[in-house]
N, C-alpha and C positions, 0 to 999 in steps of 0.2 A: 592559169595564173601566166601575162604574159612578160615580157621581158620590164615593162615598165616596174612594174610588181617584184621582178624580180629584185631589178634594183634598190628600191626600198628596203628590201629584207636582206640586202647585204650589210657589211660590215663598212662602216665609214673609216676607220682608223687600219690599216692593213701594215702589219708588222713585215717589214721586206727586210733583206740581206743583196746588198753589194757586192761584186765578184769583179774586178777589173782583172783583164788580162793585157801583156803588155811584153814586148820584147825590147821598147825602144824609148818607151815613157820609164819615169818613177811615180811613187806613188806621192809624193811631191808636185808631179804634172799632172796629176788624175781632173783635169776639167771636166770631163764625160763623167765622172762619177757621182764630182758632185753638185753638177748641172744635175744630176739623177736626184741628187737628195734634198737639193734644194728647193726644185719643184716640188717634189713628193710630199716633203715635210710642210709646205707653205699649205700644201693642202689636208692637212692634218693626219698625212700617214706616218709613219713612226721607223729610221734607221735602226735595226736590233743589231745587224755586223756589217763589219768592210773587210775587204779582202783585197790585198793588188798581190797578183801573180805573175811569174813570167807564160808562155803560152807552153805548160808542161802535161800532159792529159794525164799520168799521175796524179797530179796536185790538184788538179780539177777534180776527178773522179772523187776521190776521200774529200775533198772539200763538198763537194754538194754533195755526196752521201747522208754525212755531218750533219751539214744544213736543213735537209728535207727529214731529219726524222728530231730535232729542234721543235718543243712545243710553242719554243716564242717564235717562231719565222712562218710566215705564213704565203711569202712570195721571194723568190730568186731572181733578182738581175742581174744577169753577166752582161760586161761589157768589152766588145773588142771579140776578136775572133771571129769575127764569121763572113771574114772574105776571102778572097780566092788564091790566097799566097799557100807556100808548102807549111809556114810556119801556122797561118789561122787552124788550132783543132777543136775551137769550141763547138761549133755547130754538130758536128760529129759522138761528139764526148757527149752533150745533152741530146742529142736525140737517140743518142744509142740508151739511153737511160728513161726516156719519157714512158708511162702508159698510157699517156695519151697525146696526141696534137693538137693546137691548134692554126688550120695551114693555116684562118684567115687572118690572123696577126700580120704574119710577115706577108701574105698580099697586099692587104692594106697598106702595110710602113710601103711596100715597093712602090704602090701609087702613088700616094704622098710622098715621099721620095724623087719619084721621078717627076712631078711637080714643082719640087725643088731643084733638082741637079741634073735631071732629064737620064737620058737612056743609061750614063754610069749606073743607075738605079737596079740595072740588073745583074749587076756582081755583088749585090747584100743577098747575105744569105740566111738573113731574123728571123728569128722561127721564135716560138711558144708553146707550150704544153703543159701538163700534168707530170707530175711524178710525186708517185705516193701522198697523194691529195694537196700538193703543193702546188703553187704557180711558178714555174719558170720560164724566164723572158729573156734571148737573147739579144741583144742590142749591139748593132758594130759601134767602134770607136770613136769615132767619131762626134765632137761637142753639137754640133750638126744638125747630126742623126741622134743620140741621145734625148735633146729637145726638142724634136719633131716626135718619137714616139713616146718619150714622157705625156708632154704636152695635148697631142693629138690621138692617144691612145688608151693609153696608160691612166690617166686622172679622169678620163670618161669608165674605164671598164674594171679596173684592177679589183676594185670589190667586190664586183658584180661576179667575176672569174674567179677570186678566191670562196665567194658563197657557192656559186655551182660545183667547184673541186672538192669542195666539203661534204658534198652532198649525197 
């Protein structure tokens, strides 16, 4: 069975959670979280949880652990904390919990980012993987990066990723 057949068997509605991490913004200022939610919901997916956290390792670990055991959650999308500053902890926390890495996600995201922003794309550490049969995607905090990742990658592959992670 090829990729086309797998996509046909994949869920058309993915139940997702968003976690936005920022020390600079507030929940009311979370344009990136709003963009991700709107694009995914317009495509028929459903947000089942939203959380706004500071860049705090322990809080993120606890929240991830609770979301991946929630039967209502198929995928978790984190926004922010993927850069190279000392406060950016999302990638380290998530990577330590992944059962499987989806290296191609970060590679394709950085390729697409390079076409838009140039060589600054090398500073993005966007990743994706599987944790306890749930898809985890870590996106940068910028609204443009979120829009790019969601429209160019997730809209095409999120259902397929969820289907594969459950098998």
